RORO-460691 format. One record per atom (N, C-alpha, C, CB): x, z, y; residue in one letter. Coordinates in pm, whole numbers, plus 50000, padded with zeros to 5 digits. Glycine has a CB too. Layout:
N
XZYa ...
! end
This chain:
91
857085720615201x 857665714715316x 857165704615413x 858615710215277x 857165703215547x 856815689315586x 857615679415612x 856205689115680x 857345667615597x 858055658815658x 858585652215797x 857695653515617x 859605658715801x 860165652515927x 859695638116006x 861495650715891x 858875636816083x 859465620916110x 860605614716177x 858665614716173x 860565601016093x 862035599116094x 861855589716235x 862815591015935x 863445585016217x 863355572216396x 862335561416380x 865085560016434x 862255558516276x 861155543216251x 860125543516234x 861245534816151x 859615557316258x 858045553216276x 857415546716406x 857255565616261x 856285542316392x 855365535516483x 855075540916591x 854285533116436x 855035555716572x 854685564816725x 855645561416817x 854755582216719x 854765556316931x 855535553017044x 856275567817085x 854505546217168x 857725567317121x 857955581717230x 857675579117320x 859145588417263x 857895590317455x 857535589217528x 857735582417644x 857445595517522x 859395580917615x 860045566717697x 859165551717686x 861695563017619x 858535554817625x 858285539217541x 856565539817617x 858405539617295x 856245549817661x 854325552817683x 854785552517825x 853245571017614x 855815558217889x 856195549318032x 856575538118063x 856985552818090x 857325528917967x 857375520618005x 856035508617996x 858435519317963x 855415515117904x 853765512017897x 853295510117991x 852915520317852x 852945524418094x 851935522718193x 852555517018323x 851225536118218x 854275517718289x 854575508618431x 854335492618407x 856335510518483x 854355484518265x 853695471918217x 852425468818306x 853275473218061x 851515480018251x 850035482918289x 850105482418453x 849455499218225x 850945489518541x 850915492618639x 851445481118734x 851455503718637x 851905475018706x 852705462418763x 851935443818743x 854335463618663x 851135448118663x 849955435718594x 849085440018679x 849315435718418x 848075452718663x 846935455818767x 847445453318898x 846405470818762x 848775458218947x 848575457219102x 849315446419165x 848995469919173x 849575434919055x 850045421319074x 848675415319109x 850835414318941x 847825415918987x 846875406519009x 846065414519100x 846165400818883x 845665424219143x 844955426519281x 845735422219403x 844645441319301x 847165423419434x 847695419719561x 847575404319522x 849275426119604x 847295393119423x 847485379919451x 846115379619486x 848075369919343x 845305383019457x 843665377819459x 842795383619613x 842745386319296x 843045399519632x 842475405019732x 842755403219859x 842505415119718x 843405397919883x 843875390220071x 843215384220085x 845095381620126x 842265375019964x 841915356020026x 839935365119995x 842805332419840x 840025375819970x 838315375819921x 837755385420078x 837925387819713x 836545387620064x 835485395320206x 836495408420213x 833285401420156x 836905413620077x 836935435220098x 838675427920199x 837375453219834x 839125421720218x 839995423120292x 839725423120407x 840715416920275x 838995413220458x 838025410720602x 837165426620656x 836515396420553x 836715430920549x 836055440220601x 836495454220546x 834715437120582x 837295459120646x 838315473020616x 837905480520778x 840545467820588x 837745490620737x 837855498020891x 838735505120955x 837105505820911x 840045504020891x 841075500120974x 841455486621088x 841845500320888x 840655476521019x 840945463021090x 840095467221223x 840345447120999x 839235472321177x 837815474021322x 838615487421425x 835545483021230x 838855497221359x 839465505221450x 840605503821537x 839675513521396x 841455496821476x 842625491521562x 842865471521549x 844215501421489x 842265466721706x 842295453321666x 843225449621627x 842025445521736x 844925452021683x 846015443921675x 846245443621515x 847265449521766x 845695453821442x 845835449021283x 845025438321249x 845435459921179x 844215436121318x 842795427321265x 843425411321277x 841105430021393x 844355413821394x 844825397721442x 845805396821323x 845695395021622x 846525406321277x 847985404221183x 847095404921094x 849435415221173x 846535416621015x 846015410020849x 845005403720818x 845775418520750x 844255393820953x 843645381620928x 844325371220952x 842615380120987x 845705370120946x 846865359220947x 846915353220821x 848305364920978x 846955339720842x 847185332020697x 848355336120609x 847415316720720x 849755334820711x 850635338020664x 851195353620614x 851165332420733x 850405364120681x 850465381820615x 849415377820484x 849555398320756x 848535374020498x 847595369420347x 848535367520243x 846655354020353x 849635353220237x 850205344820213x 851405354620191x 850125333820302x 851855362020236x 853205375520211x 852735382220090x 853375389820351x 851405388820173x 850975399720017x 850485390519907x 849475412520041x 850315380319927x 849995374419738x 851105368219667x 848785360719718x 852305367719791x 853665364119703x 853985378519639x 855125357919809x 853695393119718x 854425404619666x 853475405619470x 854065421919811x 851905400419540x 851815403819424x 851835395619290x 850925409319434x 852535382819332x 853125372419238x 854145377619201x 853425359419283x 854935385319242x 856325396819231x 856315405319135x 856545406519345x 855075412519129x 854565423719050x 854085417318915x 853355431819127x 852875403918974x 853045399518821x 853685398518745x 852905392718792x 855045389618769x 856035389418715x 856975396918657x 856335385618760x 857075409018701x 857745421518708x 857125423218571x 857465432918839x 855515424418567x 854575431018487x 855045422718349x 852865429518543x 854845412118354x 854965399418197x 855865407118174x 855415380018192x 857005408718280x 859035405118196x 858955417718116x 861015406118339x 858415430118190x 858785446318109x 857585439117983x 858125467918228x 856175435318000x 855605432617878x 856505427917771x 854635423917895x 857045418117768x 858105411217698x 859015417417658x 858645402617754x 859395427017738x 861005433717673x 860835447717600x 862255437517814x 859335445417605x 858435460217511x 858115454917369x 856575465817589x 857815444617391x 857105438817258x 857915430017172x 855865430517292x 859125427517249x 860515418417192x 861245427317077x 861825415517333x 861775416716979x 862525425016883x 863885431516951x 862895415616755x 863815444916901x 865175450416936x 866495447616843x 864995465216943x 867145447816918x 868715445216880x 869275454216815x 869595443516982x 869955447316726x 870685465716623x 871995463416710x 871195465916367x 
! end
């Protein structure tokens, strides 16, 4: 007879895997949005050449700062989610 897995096993359940994926997504997206608006990748975009109005908006410093703030928010959410995952469970 095989032993049944107990609730105290170290194997993460599906929900825990989903939380881990969410935390990684927030962290990666946050880092991306925090850094990319200030690089050459942001300026060399096909859509900016096809639609001149977008070029005006996307290259404006205020818009780049707003996107970076969104990245900072996502990064913070990822850190909080990771801390929540690895904090000791309350009884």
